[in-house]
C-alpha positions in Angstrom: 11.5 10.9 -1.9 9.0 10.1 0.7 8.7 6.4 0.6 6.3 4.3 2.9 7.5 4.3 6.5 7.2 0.7 8.1 6.3 2.1 11.4 3.0 3.5 10.1 2.3 0.0 8.4 2.7 -1.3 11.9 0.4 1.2 13.3 -2.2 0.8 10.8 -2.4 -2.9 11.2 -2.6 -2.4 15.0 -5.4 -0.2 14.5 -7.1 -2.4 12.2 -6.9 -5.2 14.9 -8.4 -3.2 17.6 -11.0 -0.7 16.5 -13.5 0.1 13.8 -11.8 2.5 11.2 -13.5 5.0 9.1 -12.7 5.8 5.6 -13.3 9.0 3.6 -16.2 9.6 1.0 -16.2 10.4 -2.7 -13.1 12.3 -4.2 -14.5 12.7 -7.6 -17.6 14.7 -6.5 -15.7 17.0 -4.5 -13.2 17.8 -7.1 -15.8 18.8 -9.5 -17.4 20.7 -7.1 -14.5 22.9 -6.9 -15.2 24.2 -10.4 -11.7 23.8 -11.5 -10.4 25.3 -14.9 -10.0 22.8 -17.7 -6.9 24.3 -19.3 -5.0 25.3 -16.2 -6.0 22.5 -13.7 -6.8 19.5 -15.9 -4.0 20.4 -18.3 -6.9 20.2 -21.1 -7.6 16.6 -20.1 -11.3 16.7 -19.5 -12.4 14.5 -16.6 -8.8 13.4 -15.8 -9.3 14.2 -12.0 -5.9 12.3 -11.2 -3.8 15.0 -12.7 -5.3 17.7 -10.4 -2.8 16.2 -7.6 -0.1 17.7 -9.5 -1.6 20.8 -10.9 -3.5 21.8 -7.6 -2.2 20.0 -4.7 -3.6 22.4 -2.2 -7.2 21.5 -3.5 -6.6 17.8 -3.1 -5.1 18.2 0.3 -7.9 20.5 1.5 -10.6 17.8 0.6 -8.3 15.2 2.5 -8.2 17.3 5.5 -11.9 18.0 5.4 -12.8 14.4 5.5 -10.6 13.7 8.6 -11.9 16.7 10.3 -15.3 15.1 9.8 -14.0 12.0 11.6 -12.3 9.8 8.8 -9.3 7.7 10.2 -8.2 7.1 6.6 -8.3 8.8 3.4 -7.6 7.7 -0.3 -5.3 9.1 -2.6 -6.5 10.9 -5.9 -5.6 8.2 -8.1 -8.6 6.0 -8.8 -7.9 6.0 -12.5 -4.0 6.9 -12.2 -2.8 3.6 -13.8 -0.7 3.9 -17.0 -3.5 1.9 -19.3 -6.0 4.4 -18.3 -3.9 7.5 -18.3 -2.8 6.5 -21.9 -6.3 7.5 -22.9 -5.3 11.1 -22.0 -1.8 10.7 -23.7 0.1 10.6 -20.4 0.7 7.2 -19.4 4.4 8.1 -19.1 3.5 10.4 -16.1 1.7 7.6 -14.1 4.5 7.3 -11.6 4.8 11.0 -11.0 1.0 11.3 -10.6 0.8 8.6 -7.9 3.9 9.8 -6.2 2.5 13.2 -6.0 -0.9 12.3 -4.8 0.5 9.9 -2.2 2.8 12.8 -0.9 -0.3 15.0 -0.9 -2.4 12.5 1.1 0.5 11.9 3.6 0.8 15.7 4.1 -2.8 15.9 5.0 -2.4 13.1 7.5 0.5 14.4 9.0 -1.4 17.9 9.6 -4.4 16.2 11.2 -3.0 13.3 13.1 -2.2 13.7 16.9 -0.3 11.5 19.1 -3.4 9.6 20.4 -4.9 9.2 17.2 -3.0 8.8 13.8 -4.4 9.2 10.4 -3.7 7.0 7.2 -3.3 7.4 3.6 -4.4 4.5 1.3 -3.4 4.4 -2.5 -6.6 4.1 -4.5 -6.4 1.6 -7.4 -9.6 1.5 -9.4 -10.8 -1.0 -11.9 -9.7 1.1 -14.9 -11.2 1.0 -18.2 -10.1 -2.5 -19.7 -11.0 -5.8 -18.3 -9.0 -8.9 -19.0 -12.2 -11.2 -18.9 -13.8 -9.2 -21.7 -10.6 -9.2 -23.8 -9.8 -5.4 -23.4 -6.3 -6.4 -22.2 -4.0 -9.1 -21.5 -3.3 -10.0 -18.0 0.2 -9.2 -18.0 -0.5 -5.8 -19.7 -2.8 -5.0 -16.4 -0.3 -6.6 -14.0 2.6 -4.3 -15.4 0.3 -1.4 -15.5 -0.7 -1.8 -11.9 2.9 -2.4 -10.8 3.9 0.8 -12.2 1.0 2.6 -10.3 1.9 0.8 -7.1 5.6 2.0 -7.5 4.5 5.9 -7.4 2.2 5.2 -4.4 4.9 3.4 -2.4 7.6 6.2 -3.4 4.9 8.7 -2.2 4.5 7.0 1.2 1.3 5.6 1.3 0.3 3.2 4.5 -1.6 0.8 2.2 -3.2 0.4 -1.2 -6.8 -0.2 -1.9 -7.5 -2.1 -4.9 -11.4 -1.1 -5.3 -14.4 -1.4 -7.2 -13.2 -4.6 -8.7 -15.5 -6.0 -11.5 -13.5 -8.9 -12.9 -11.5 -11.6 -10.9 -8.5 -11.4 -13.5 -8.3 -7.8 -12.9 -8.1 -8.6 -9.3 -5.4 -10.9 -9.6 -3.5 -8.4 -12.0 -3.8 -5.8 -9.4 -2.7 -7.9 -6.5 0.3 -9.5 -8.3 1.3 -6.1 -9.7 1.5 -4.6 -6.1 3.1 -7.6 -4.9 5.9 -7.2 -7.6 6.3 -3.6 -6.4 6.4 -4.7 -2.7 9.3 -7.1 -3.6 11.3 -4.2 -5.4 10.9 -1.7 -2.4 11.0 -4.6 0.1 8.2 -2.9 2.1 5.1 -5.1 2.7 2.5 -2.3 2.2 -1.2 -3.7 3.3 -3.2 -4.7 0.4 -7.0 -4.2 0.7 -9.4 -5.4 -2.2 -13.0 -4.3 -2.5 -15.4 -5.8 -5.0 -18.3 -4.4 -6.6 -21.6 -6.5 -6.7 -24.1 -5.3 -9.2 -28.1 -5.1 -8.6 -27.9 -8.5 -10.4 -26.3 -10.1 -7.4 -22.7 -10.6 -9.1 -19.8 -8.7 -10.2 -19.9 -7.3 -13.8 -18.7 -10.4 -15.4 -20.9 -12.7 -13.6 -18.8 -14.0 -10.6 -20.7 -14.2 -7.3 -19.7 -13.2 -3.7 -18.7 -16.7 -2.6 -16.5 -17.4 -5.6 -14.5 -13.9 -4.9 -14.0 -14.9 -1.2 -12.6 -18.3 -2.4 -10.5 -16.7 -5.1 -8.9 -14.2 -3.1 -8.5 -16.4 0.1 -4.8 -17.6 -1.0 -3.7 -14.0 -1.5 -1.7 -12.1 1.2 -4.3 -9.3 1.4 -5.0 -7.9 4.8 -9.0 -6.9 4.1 -11.7 -7.9 1.8 -14.4 -5.5 1.2 -17.6 -4.7 -1.0 -18.1 -1.2 -2.3 -20.4 1.1 -4.6 -23.0 0.2 -7.3 -25.6 -0.3 -4.4 -26.7 0.9 -1.0 -26.3 -0.8 2.3 -29.6 -2.8 1.9 -28.6 -4.4 -1.2 -25.1 -5.2 0.1 -26.7 -6.9 3.2 -26.5 -10.4 1.8 -23.2 -10.2 0.6 -22.0 -8.5 3.8 -23.3 -11.4 6.0 -21.5 -13.9 3.6 -18.3 -12.0 4.2 -18.9 -12.1 7.9 -19.5 -15.8 8.2 -17.0 -17.2 5.4 -14.2 -14.7 4.8 -11.1 -15.5 6.9 -9.7 -11.9 6.4 -11.0 -8.6 8.1 -14.0 -7.2 6.5 -14.9 -3.9 5.3 -17.9 -1.9 3.4 -18.4 1.4 2.0 -21.9 1.4 0.3 -23.5 4.3 -1.8 -26.0 6.0 0.2 -28.9 4.0 -1.3 -29.4 3.2 -5.0 -29.1 6.4 -7.0 -32.3 8.4 -8.2 -32.6 11.2 -10.8 -34.3 13.9 -9.2 -34.8 17.3 -11.1 -32.1 16.1 -13.8 -29.5 15.3 -11.0 -28.1 12.1 -9.3 -29.6 11.9 -5.8 -28.7 9.3 -3.2 -31.8 8.9 -0.8 -30.3 7.7 2.4 -29.6 10.3 5.1 -26.4 10.2 7.0 -28.3 8.8 10.1 -30.0 6.0 8.0 -26.6 5.3 6.4 -25.0 5.1 10.1 -27.8 2.8 11.1 -27.0 0.3 8.5 -23.2 0.5 9.3 -23.7 -0.1 13.0 -25.8 -3.2 12.0 -22.9 -4.3 9.8 -20.5 -3.7 12.9 -22.7 -5.6 15.4 -23.9 -8.5 13.3 -21.1 -9.1 10.6 -17.9 -8.2 12.2 -17.2 -5.3 10.0 -14.0 -3.6 10.9 -13.8 -0.5 8.5 -16.8 1.5 7.6 -17.3 4.4 4.9 -19.6 6.4 2.6 -18.8 5.7 -0.9 -20.5 7.9 -3.4 -21.5 11.5 -3.3 -21.3 12.0 0.5 -19.6 15.4 1.3 -17.3 15.5 4.3 -19.8 16.7 6.8 -21.9 13.6 6.7 -19.2 11.5 8.0 -19.8 12.8 11.7 -22.9 10.8 12.6 -22.0 7.6 11.2 -18.5 7.5 12.6 -19.8 8.1 16.1 -22.6 5.5 15.7 -19.8 2.8 14.4 -17.2 3.6 17.1 -20.0 3.1 19.6 -21.2 0.0 18.1 -17.8 -1.6 18.2 -17.5 -0.7 21.9 -20.8 -2.5 22.6 -19.8 -5.5 20.6 -16.6 -5.7 22.5 -18.2 -6.0 25.7 -20.3 -9.0 24.5 -18.1 -12.3 24.4 -20.8 -13.7 22.4 -20.9 -11.5 19.7 -19.6 -13.9 16.9 -22.3 -16.4 17.8 -24.9 -13.7 17.8 -24.1 -13.1 14.2 -25.8 -16.3 13.2 -29.0 -15.2 14.5 -29.1 -12.0 12.2 -33.1 -11.8 11.2 -33.7 -12.9 7.6 -35.5 -9.7 6.8 -32.3 -7.8 6.6 -30.5 -9.7 4.2 -33.1 -12.0 2.5 -31.6 -15.2 3.6 -32.4 -17.8 6.2 -29.6 -19.0 8.5 -29.7 -22.3 6.6 -29.3 -20.8 3.0 -26.3 -18.8 4.3 -24.8 -22.0 5.8 -25.1 -23.7 2.5 -23.4 -20.7 0.9 -20.7 -21.0 3.6 -20.3 -24.7 2.6 -20.1 -24.0 -1.3 -17.5 -21.0 -0.4 -15.4 -23.5 1.4 -15.7 -26.1 -1.5 -14.7 -23.5 -4.0 -11.8 -22.1 -1.8 -10.4 -25.8 -1.8 -10.7 -25.8 -5.7 -9.3 -22.5 -6.3 -6.0 -21.7 -8.1 -4.3 -18.7 -8.3 -2.5 -17.0 -11.3 0.8 -15.9 -10.5 
């Protein structure tokens, strides 16, 4: 059993405190691009990409390594849907711990191969929103909490350096996942870092109607290391939310947008932003909003991470040389996020009020 190394946890937290870290890109699109066999590689479970970590670990490790060779500091395990309540739809819920453990070991092996003494690479356990939301009555809070706890056990056994609860669409699902991870952390006596990333729809709220300010207030009492926003939209549409994160969130912040809003071109999904355009947005988030992690979320192959990694790191160095960078965030032009400084301040006040009223579910 590999099990998470506490020295790597310390190294990850130190890296997060001192520099911008770059996350990998899409996993599912890269797996589908490998043209794997349904019966042999998916074990007959169509679209269950999580099982490929067990059947074809070399394919998954190659994807991880390609992202790191392109400049990623962190890679996510191939476990976005590997919680029992999702795997049950394929009849393999009893294999959740195994699948997560193996996926974590594969990611750790890739990190060990690419890491150098001067630059460590880290593996994060991906924990997606699943297919059932408590607020919509698909499952109970306790059922989700138990399911996420089992996933976290496998990830910790496999040696992840942290867990990323991502693409969150429901506050109750977030609470269930976080508390599930906390249960596993207590069992293993290892304080694996917890990162949470919410998804804001084009409507400006989460799927169940929660606003960004409410999500910040809700998660403030929890022992999470980073609060993030990802997917659903591109960086332009995320601008208002990222700015609110930078001004009101007391945790480190992160963003990994799609490369623009998806478009249908010649029958195929197309993301319109070029790597250079995406890099420009991420640099602005670093300089103006205090972004500490950046990434490209959907449909970006490993080769595209080079330009935005270089730009983001350069921006951090420039920001670090200016002692007034936090003050300069307040002067961000309204044209980028669609809010005036005054309206953002009002949002901050509402967030602080909501934070005081927030009560967590244990």
